C-alpha positions as CSV (number, residue, x, y, z in Angstrom):
1,X,0.0,0.0,0.0
2,X,1.5,3.3,-1.1
3,X,-0.6,5.8,0.9
4,X,0.9,5.2,4.4
5,X,1.9,8.5,5.9
6,X,5.0,8.8,8.0
7,X,6.1,9.3,10.7
8,X,5.5,5.8,12.2
9,X,5.1,4.5,15.7
10,X,6.0,1.0,16.9
11,X,3.1,-0.5,19.0
12,X,3.7,-3.5,21.2
13,X,0.8,-5.4,22.7
14,X,1.9,-7.8,25.6
15,X,-1.0,-10.1,25.7
16,X,-1.7,-13.2,27.9
17,X,-1.1,-15.7,25.1
18,X,1.1,-13.8,22.6
19,X,3.1,-10.6,22.0
20,X,2.0,-8.6,19.0
21,X,4.1,-5.8,17.5
22,X,3.7,-3.7,14.4
23,X,4.2,-0.3,12.8
24,X,1.4,2.2,12.5
25,X,1.4,5.3,10.3
26,X,0.4,8.8,11.3
27,X,-3.3,7.9,10.7
28,X,-3.0,4.9,13.1
29,X,-3.2,2.4,10.2
30,X,-1.3,-0.8,10.6
31,X,1.4,-1.3,7.9
32,X,0.7,-4.6,6.3
33,X,3.4,-7.2,6.2
34,X,5.4,-5.6,9.1
35,X,3.6,-7.0,12.1
36,X,4.8,-9.9,14.2
37,X,3.2,-12.3,16.7
38,X,5.2,-14.3,19.2
39,X,3.3,-16.8,21.3
40,X,4.0,-17.5,25.0
41,X,2.0,-19.2,27.7
42,X,1.4,-19.5,31.4
43,X,1.8,-22.5,33.6
44,X,-1.8,-23.3,34.8
45,X,-2.8,-25.9,37.4
46,X,-5.9,-27.0,39.3
47,X,-4.8,-25.3,42.5
48,X,-5.3,-21.9,40.9
49,X,-1.7,-21.4,39.6
50,X,-1.4,-19.0,36.6
51,X,2.2,-17.9,36.3
52,X,5.0,-17.5,33.7
53,X,8.7,-16.7,33.8
54,X,9.5,-13.0,33.5
55,X,12.4,-13.6,31.2
56,X,10.3,-15.8,29.0
57,X,7.8,-12.9,28.5
58,X,10.7,-10.5,28.0
59,X,12.2,-12.7,25.3
60,X,8.9,-12.9,23.5
61,X,8.6,-9.1,23.5
62,X,12.2,-8.7,22.2
63,X,11.7,-11.3,19.5
64,X,8.5,-9.5,18.3
65,X,10.3,-6.1,18.1
66,X,13.3,-7.8,16.3
67,X,10.9,-9.2,13.7
68,X,9.1,-5.9,13.1
69,X,12.3,-4.0,12.6
70,X,13.5,-6.6,10.1
71,X,10.2,-6.6,8.3
72,X,10.0,-2.8,8.3
73,X,13.3,-2.4,6.4
74,X,14.0,1.3,5.6
75,X,10.7,2.3,7.1
76,X,12.2,1.7,10.5
77,X,14.2,4.9,10.1
78,X,10.9,6.9,10.2
79,X,9.8,5.5,13.6
80,X,9.5,8.4,16.1
81,X,8.3,6.6,19.2
82,X,7.3,3.3,20.8
83,X,4.0,2.6,22.6
84,X,3.1,-0.3,24.8
85,X,0.1,-2.0,26.3
86,X,0.2,-4.9,28.6
87,X,-2.0,-7.6,30.1
88,X,-3.2,-6.1,33.3
89,X,-2.9,-7.2,37.0
90,X,0.5,-8.8,36.7
91,X,3.2,-8.8,39.4
92,X,6.8,-10.1,39.7
93,X,9.0,-9.9,42.8
94,X,12.5,-8.6,42.1
95,X,15.6,-8.6,44.3
96,X,17.9,-5.7,45.1
97,X,19.8,-6.2,41.8
98,X,16.5,-5.9,39.9
99,X,16.4,-9.6,38.9
100,X,13.2,-11.6,39.0
101,X,13.0,-14.0,42.0
102,X,9.4,-15.0,41.4
103,X,7.4,-15.9,38.3
104,X,5.0,-13.3,36.9
105,X,1.7,-13.9,38.6
106,X,-1.3,-13.1,36.4
107,X,-4.8,-11.9,37.2
108,X,-6.0,-15.5,36.8
109,X,-3.9,-16.9,39.7
110,X,-6.4,-17.6,42.5
111,X,-4.1,-19.2,45.1
112,X,-4.4,-16.1,47.3
113,X,-8.1,-16.6,47.9
114,X,-7.8,-17.3,51.6
115,X,-5.5,-14.3,52.1
116,X,-8.0,-12.0,50.3
117,X,-10.8,-13.2,52.5
118,X,-8.7,-12.5,55.6
119,X,-7.9,-9.0,54.3
120,X,-11.5,-8.3,53.8
121,X,-12.1,-9.0,57.5
122,X,-9.3,-6.6,58.5
123,X,-10.1,-3.7,56.2
124,X,-12.9,-1.2,55.9
125,X,-13.7,-2.6,52.5
126,X,-16.0,0.2,51.2
127,X,-13.4,2.8,52.2
128,X,-10.5,1.0,50.5
129,X,-12.8,0.3,47.5
130,X,-13.4,4.0,47.0
131,X,-9.7,4.9,47.4
132,X,-8.4,2.2,45.0
133,X,-11.4,1.8,42.7
134,X,-11.3,-2.0,43.1
135,X,-12.7,-4.7,45.2
136,X,-10.3,-6.9,47.2
137,X,-9.8,-10.0,45.0
138,X,-7.2,-12.6,43.9
139,X,-6.7,-10.5,40.7
140,X,-4.9,-7.8,42.7
141,X,-1.6,-7.4,44.7
142,X,-2.7,-7.0,48.3
143,X,-3.8,-10.6,48.6
144,X,-0.9,-11.8,46.4
145,X,1.6,-10.2,48.7
146,X,0.0,-11.7,51.8
147,X,0.0,-15.1,50.1
148,X,3.7,-14.9,49.2
149,X,4.6,-13.9,52.8
150,X,2.5,-16.8,54.1
151,X,3.6,-19.6,51.7
152,X,7.1,-18.5,50.6
153,X,8.5,-16.4,53.4
154,X,12.1,-16.9,52.5
155,X,11.5,-15.6,49.0
156,X,9.2,-12.8,50.2
157,X,12.1,-11.6,52.5
158,X,14.3,-11.3,49.5
159,X,11.9,-9.3,47.4
160,X,13.1,-5.7,47.2
161,X,10.2,-4.5,44.9
162,X,7.0,-5.6,43.4
163,X,6.6,-4.5,39.8
164,X,4.3,-5.3,36.9
165,X,5.8,-7.2,33.9
166,X,6.1,-4.1,31.6
167,X,8.0,-2.1,34.3
168,X,10.3,-5.2,34.8
169,X,11.1,-5.3,31.1
170,X,11.7,-1.6,30.9
171,X,14.1,-1.8,33.8
172,X,16.2,-4.4,31.9
173,X,16.1,-2.5,28.7
174,X,17.1,0.9,30.2
175,X,19.5,-0.6,32.7
176,X,17.9,1.4,35.5
177,X,15.8,0.6,38.6
178,X,14.1,4.0,38.6
179,X,11.9,3.5,35.5
180,X,8.4,4.5,36.2
181,X,5.1,2.5,36.1
182,X,2.1,4.3,34.6
183,X,-0.9,5.3,36.7
184,X,-2.9,3.1,34.3
185,X,-1.0,-0.2,34.8
186,X,-0.7,0.6,38.5
187,X,-4.4,1.1,38.8
188,X,-4.8,-2.6,38.0
189,X,-2.7,-3.5,41.0
190,X,-5.3,-2.6,43.5
191,X,-2.7,-0.6,45.4
192,X,-3.1,2.9,43.7
193,X,-4.9,5.6,45.5
194,X,-6.9,6.9,42.5
195,X,-7.8,10.2,44.1
196,X,-4.2,11.3,45.0
197,X,-2.3,9.2,42.4
198,X,0.0,7.8,44.9
199,X,0.5,4.3,46.3
200,X,-2.2,3.8,49.0
201,X,-0.5,4.3,52.3
202,X,-3.2,2.5,54.4
203,X,-2.9,-0.7,52.3
204,X,0.9,-0.6,52.3
205,X,0.9,-0.5,56.1
206,X,-1.3,-3.5,56.2
207,X,1.0,-5.4,53.9
208,X,4.2,-4.4,55.7
209,X,5.7,-2.7,52.7
210,X,6.5,0.9,51.8
211,X,6.6,3.1,48.6
212,X,10.2,2.1,48.2
213,X,9.1,-1.5,47.5
214,X,7.0,-0.3,44.5
215,X,8.0,1.5,41.3
216,X,7.8,5.3,40.9
217,X,4.6,6.5,39.3
218,X,4.0,8.6,36.2
219,X,1.6,9.3,33.3
220,X,1.7,6.9,30.4
221,X,2.7,9.9,28.2
222,X,5.9,10.4,30.2
223,X,8.4,8.4,28.2
224,X,11.6,6.6,29.2
225,X,14.6,7.3,26.9
226,X,18.1,6.0,26.4
227,X,18.4,2.3,26.0
228,X,21.2,0.5,27.8
229,X,24.2,-0.2,25.6
230,X,23.4,-3.8,24.7
231,X,19.8,-2.9,23.7
232,X,21.0,0.2,21.8
233,X,23.3,-2.1,19.8
234,X,20.4,-4.5,19.2
235,X,17.9,-1.8,18.2
236,X,20.0,1.2,17.0
237,X,17.0,3.0,15.4
238,X,15.2,2.9,18.7
239,X,18.1,3.8,21.0
240,X,17.2,7.4,21.7
241,X,13.5,7.3,20.9
242,X,10.7,7.8,23.6
243,X,9.4,4.6,25.0
244,X,6.0,5.4,26.4
245,X,4.9,3.7,29.6
246,X,2.6,0.8,29.2
247,X,-1.1,1.1,29.6
248,X,-3.5,-1.7,30.5
249,X,-4.7,-3.6,27.4
250,X,-8.3,-2.8,28.2
251,X,-7.6,0.9,28.0
252,X,-5.9,0.4,24.7
253,X,-8.9,-1.5,23.3
254,X,-11.2,1.4,24.2
255,X,-9.0,3.9,22.4
256,X,-8.5,1.6,19.4
257,X,-12.2,1.1,18.9
258,X,-13.0,4.8,19.3
259,X,-14.6,4.4,22.7
260,X,-12.9,7.5,24.1
261,X,-15.8,9.3,25.8
262,X,-19.1,8.4,27.5
263,X,-21.0,8.3,24.2
264,X,-19.4,4.9,23.3
265,X,-19.2,1.7,25.3
266,X,-16.6,-0.9,24.6
267,X,-17.7,-4.5,24.8
268,X,-14.7,-6.9,24.4
269,X,-14.5,-10.7,24.3
270,X,-11.2,-12.2,23.6
271,X,-9.9,-14.9,25.9
272,X,-11.7,-13.0,28.7
273,X,-14.4,-10.3,28.6
274,X,-15.0,-6.7,29.7
275,X,-17.3,-3.8,29.3
276,X,-15.8,-0.3,29.7
277,X,-16.4,3.4,29.4
278,X,-13.7,6.0,29.2
279,X,-14.7,9.0,31.3
280,X,-13.2,12.4,31.5
281,X,-14.1,12.5,35.2
282,X,-10.8,11.9,37.0
283,X,-12.2,9.9,39.9
284,X,-15.9,9.0,39.4
285,X,-18.0,7.1,41.9
286,X,-17.7,3.3,41.4
287,X,-20.9,1.2,41.4
288,X,-20.4,-1.7,43.7
289,X,-19.3,-4.7,41.6
290,X,-17.4,-2.6,39.0
291,X,-13.9,-1.1,39.0
292,X,-12.3,2.2,38.1
293,X,-8.8,2.3,36.6
294,X,-7.0,5.5,35.8
295,X,-5.8,6.1,32.2
296,X,-3.8,9.1,33.1
297,X,-4.2,12.2,35.3
298,X,-7.5,13.3,33.7
299,X,-9.3,10.2,32.5
300,X,-10.7,7.1,34.2
301,X,-11.7,3.7,32.7
302,X,-14.9,2.6,34.4
303,X,-16.4,-0.9,33.9
304,X,-16.4,-4.6,34.8
305,X,-14.3,-7.5,33.6
306,X,-14.8,-11.2,33.5
307,X,-12.4,-14.2,33.7
308,X,-14.6,-15.9,31.1
309,X,-15.0,-15.2,27.4
310,X,-13.4,-17.1,24.5
311,X,-11.8,-19.5,27.0
312,X,-15.4,-20.9,27.5
313,X,-15.5,-21.7,23.8
314,X,-12.0,-23.3,24.0
315,X,-13.0,-25.4,27.0
316,X,-16.0,-26.6,25.2
317,X,-14.1,-27.5,22.0
318,X,-11.5,-29.5,24.1
319,X,-14.0,-31.3,26.3
320,X,-17.3,-31.7,24.3
321,X,-17.9,-33.7,21.2
322,X,-18.7,-30.6,19.1
323,X,-18.8,-30.0,15.4
324,X,-15.7,-28.3,13.9
325,X,-15.4,-24.7,15.0
326,X,-16.0,-23.4,11.5
327,X,-19.5,-25.0,11.6
328,X,-20.4,-23.9,15.2
329,X,-22.1,-20.6,14.2
330,X,-24.4,-22.4,11.8
331,X,-25.3,-25.0,14.4
332,X,-26.0,-22.4,17.1
333,X,-28.2,-20.4,14.7
334,X,-30.5,-23.4,14.3
335,X,-31.3,-23.4,18.1
336,X,-34.1,-21.4,19.8
337,X,-32.9,-19.0,22.5
338,X,-32.5,-20.5,26.1
339,X,-34.8,-23.5,25.5
340,X,-32.3,-26.1,26.5
341,X,-33.2,-26.2,30.2
342,X,-29.6,-25.7,31.2
343,X,-28.4,-23.2,33.8
344,X,-24.8,-22.1,33.9
345,X,-22.4,-20.2,36.0
346,X,-19.5,-19.8,33.6
347,X,-16.7,-19.2,36.1
348,X,-14.2,-21.8,34.8
349,X,-11.4,-19.3,35.6
350,X,-13.1,-17.8,38.7
351,X,-15.4,-14.8,39.0
352,X,-14.6,-11.1,38.8
353,X,-17.4,-8.7,38.1
354,X,-19.9,-8.4,39.6
355,X,-19.7,-10.6,42.7
356,X,-15.9,-10.9,43.0
357,X,-16.1,-14.3,44.7
358,X,-12.8,-15.9,45.7
359,X,-14.3,-19.4,45.5
360,X,-16.5,-19.4,42.4
361,X,-16.1,-22.2,39.9
362,X,-18.0,-23.2,36.8
363,X,-21.4,-24.8,37.2
364,X,-23.6,-26.6,34.7
365,X,-27.1,-27.5,36.0
366,X,-30.0,-29.2,34.2
367,X,-28.3,-31.7,31.9
368,X,-30.6,-34.5,30.7
369,X,-30.4,-37.6,28.5
370,X,-31.6,-35.5,25.6
371,X,-29.0,-32.8,26.1
372,X,-26.5,-32.5,23.2
373,X,-23.0,-31.0,23.3
374,X,-24.1,-27.9,21.2
375,X,-26.9,-27.3,23.8
376,X,-24.2,-27.1,26.5
377,X,-22.1,-24.7,24.4
378,X,-25.2,-22.5,23.7
379,X,-26.0,-22.4,27.4
380,X,-22.4,-21.5,28.3
381,X,-22.2,-18.7,25.8
382,X,-25.6,-17.3,26.8
383,X,-24.5,-17.4,30.4
384,X,-21.5,-15.2,29.6
385,X,-23.9,-12.6,28.0
386,X,-26.0,-12.5,31.2
387,X,-22.9,-11.5,33.1
388,X,-22.4,-8.6,30.6
389,X,-26.0,-7.6,31.2
390,X,-25.4,-7.3,35.0
391,X,-22.4,-5.0,34.4
392,X,-24.5,-2.9,31.9
393,X,-27.2,-2.4,34.5
394,X,-24.6,-1.0,36.9
395,X,-22.5,0.9,34.4
396,X,-24.8,2.5,31.9
397,X,-27.2,4.5,34.0
398,X,-24.2,6.7,34.9
399,X,-23.2,7.5,31.3
400,X,-24.9,9.6,28.7
401,X,-28.1,8.4,27.1
402,X,-27.9,7.5,23.4
403,X,-24.6,5.7,23.8
404,X,-23.3,3.3,21.2
405,X,-22.2,-0.2,22.1
406,X,-19.1,-1.3,20.1
407,X,-18.0,-5.0,20.2
408,X,-14.4,-6.1,19.5
409,X,-12.3,-9.2,20.2
410,X,-11.8,-12.3,18.1
411,X,-14.0,-14.6,20.1
412,X,-17.2,-12.5,19.6
413,X,-16.3,-10.9,16.3
414,X,-16.0,-14.3,14.7
415,X,-19.5,-15.4,15.9
416,X,-22.5,-13.6,14.4
417,X,-24.7,-15.8,16.6
418,X,-23.0,-14.5,19.7
419,X,-23.2,-10.9,18.5
420,X,-26.9,-11.2,17.9
421,X,-27.4,-12.9,21.3
422,X,-25.5,-10.1,23.0
423,X,-27.8,-7.5,21.3
424,X,-30.8,-9.5,22.4
425,X,-29.7,-9.9,26.0
426,X,-28.6,-6.3,26.4
427,X,-31.7,-5.0,24.4
428,X,-29.5,-2.4,22.6
429,X,-27.9,-2.3,19.2
430,X,-24.4,-3.7,19.1
431,X,-22.0,-2.4,16.5
432,X,-18.9,-4.4,15.5
433,X,-15.5,-2.7,15.2
434,X,-14.2,-2.6,11.7
435,X,-10.7,-1.7,12.9
436,X,-7.9,-4.2,12.5
437,X,-5.9,-5.0,15.7
438,X,-8.0,-2.8,18.0
439,X,-5.6,-3.1,21.0
440,X,-2.4,-2.3,19.0
441,X,-4.2,0.5,17.2
442,X,-5.2,2.1,20.6
443,X,-1.6,1.9,21.8
444,X,-0.4,3.5,18.6
445,X,-3.0,6.3,19.0
446,X,-1.9,7.0,22.5
447,X,1.7,7.3,21.3
448,X,0.7,9.5,18.4
449,X,-1.2,11.8,20.8
450,X,1.7,12.0,23.2
451,X,4.0,12.9,20.3
452,X,1.7,15.7,19.1
453,X,0.8,14.0,15.8
454,X,-2.8,13.6,17.0
455,X,-4.4,16.5,18.9
456,X,-7.0,14.2,20.5
457,X,-7.7,10.4,20.8
458,X,-10.1,10.4,17.9
459,X,-8.4,12.7,15.3
460,X,-9.1,9.9,12.8
461,X,-12.3,8.2,14.1
462,X,-12.7,4.4,14.2
463,X,-15.1,2.7,11.9
464,X,-18.0,0.3,12.5
465,X,-18.4,-2.8,10.2
466,X,-22.1,-3.6,11.0
467,X,-24.7,-3.3,13.7
468,X,-26.8,-6.0,15.2
469,X,-30.3,-4.9,16.3
470,X,-32.0,-6.6,19.3
471,X,-35.0,-8.9,18.8
472,X,-37.7,-8.0,21.4
473,X,-39.1,-11.5,21.6
474,X,-35.7,-13.0,22.3
475,X,-35.0,-10.3,24.9
476,X,-38.0,-11.4,26.9
477,X,-36.8,-15.0,26.8
478,X,-33.4,-14.1,27.9
479,X,-34.7,-11.9,30.8
480,X,-36.3,-15.0,32.3
481,X,-33.1,-17.0,31.8
482,X,-31.1,-14.3,33.5
483,X,-33.3,-14.6,36.5
484,X,-32.7,-18.4,36.7
485,X,-28.9,-17.7,36.6
486,X,-29.3,-15.2,39.4
487,X,-31.2,-17.8,41.5
488,X,-28.4,-20.4,40.9
489,X,-25.7,-17.8,41.9
490,X,-27.6,-17.0,45.1
491,X,-28.1,-20.6,46.0
492,X,-24.5,-21.6,45.6
493,X,-22.3,-18.5,46.2
494,X,-24.2,-16.0,48.4
C-alpha cells in the first residue's frame, strides 16, 4: 500500500497468550506485512496457579520487536516513538539487583483466595474500594503479597520491589531501577490511591511494605529514553526514541475502537471479557461490583471484567464432542434461545465482576439424557452474555443516554450468533468494530497523541463494520433465563 503516511510509531501489545508488535502510520493504520506475533503461555494448574517466567515474556517481546524492525526495512528509520500496552494485573517480585526471583503472577492466579478473605475481615472494605477503585480479589496485589509472605516467606524476605511485567522489562532495557510505572497499569494492581495518584499508604501499612518497595509512578505519556548499551546495539533505530509507559490492554482497546468518551461503550470478548467506558471525570463514583482504573491524570476507565470469554469456547471445544469450529455458528443459529433447560455459572477461571467471589467455579445445571453438546455450548455462551447484562445495568445509568455499544475481540467478532445474542440480551444495538488490531491501534493512537501527531484520541475516528439490532421476543426469553442464573448464583455462592 502506497498511501501510508510517515512518521510511524511502533506499537507493542503484551497479551496473555502472545506478544504482537507492528508499525502504525500517522493515521494509526497498521502497515501490512510488518507485524509480528510471538506466542507465549502461562503454567496453569488446578490449585489456581497461573504464572510465567518473567524472562520468557521479555524474550517474546524482544523477538517481536526484532521481527518488526527486520520486516520494516527502511521504514524503521521513520519511527519516532514506541508505545506499549500490557496484560493487566501482573506482578513479579525482584531482588535488590532488579532480577526476578518470582514468576510473573497473572490476574487469573487464585491461590491467594484465603488471604484475600482475611484481608476483607481486616479492612474497611467500602473505604478501600473507594480509594483504590477495586474490590479486594485474587486478581490484585494485596492478597498476592500476603500469600507470598505466608507460603514462601524466604522468597518474600528477598523481594526488594513488586513490579508489573512491563516495568520489569523496561528496567532491563534501560539498565535502571528507577523506571516509572504508569498510573494506568498501576491502577490494575489494587494498590493505587486513585484520588491522590500515589500508592495507597493505608494498604501498604497492612501489607508491611513501603513506597520504596514499589515503582515510581507517572503518566503513560511520560516516556523513558536512552536504551542500555546492549539494547541500543540491538535496536539502534530505537536507541534514543521515547518509549511510552505501558497502559492496560483494556484501556488500549477502548482507544483503538473509538470508545474515548461516554457516548461509546466498549464490549470486548477475547480470551476473557470486559465492558468499559472511558470517562473524562478523574475519579468518578464506582458502582459496587465494578472497577475504576486511571488512564492518566485526567481520565478514568470505568467498567467490569470477566475471567470468562473465548476461554469458554476453547474449554467446550476441548471437552465436548462438538462440530468443527467453522460449523459452530451455523449449528447455534438453528437453536431457539434459552430453550435447553440448562443453567450455567461460567466461572471456569473464577469470578470477577460483579460478585468478585474468591471461591467461584463453573457450574452446569440441568443436563438430561436428551442434552446435546451444542446445547451445553449454547447455554455457556448465553450465560456469559448474562454477566455482561449485569455490568451494563450498573455501568450505563451513569453514562450519557444514546450511547453506542461497540464490540471487539476475536471470540465474539468471529461469531455472528454470539453478537446477535448479545444485542438481544442487552436489548440495545451492538456495533462491530471494523478496525484491525484494535488493541495495538489504541496503543499507537496514545503514542501519536503524546508525540503531538494527533491532537485528540479520535483525530481519525474508528469505523463500524455492521450493527446487530435486538429482537424484542428474544430479549424477553433471555430476561427469564437471567433470573434463573441469578437464583443459581444466590443458591451456591451467596
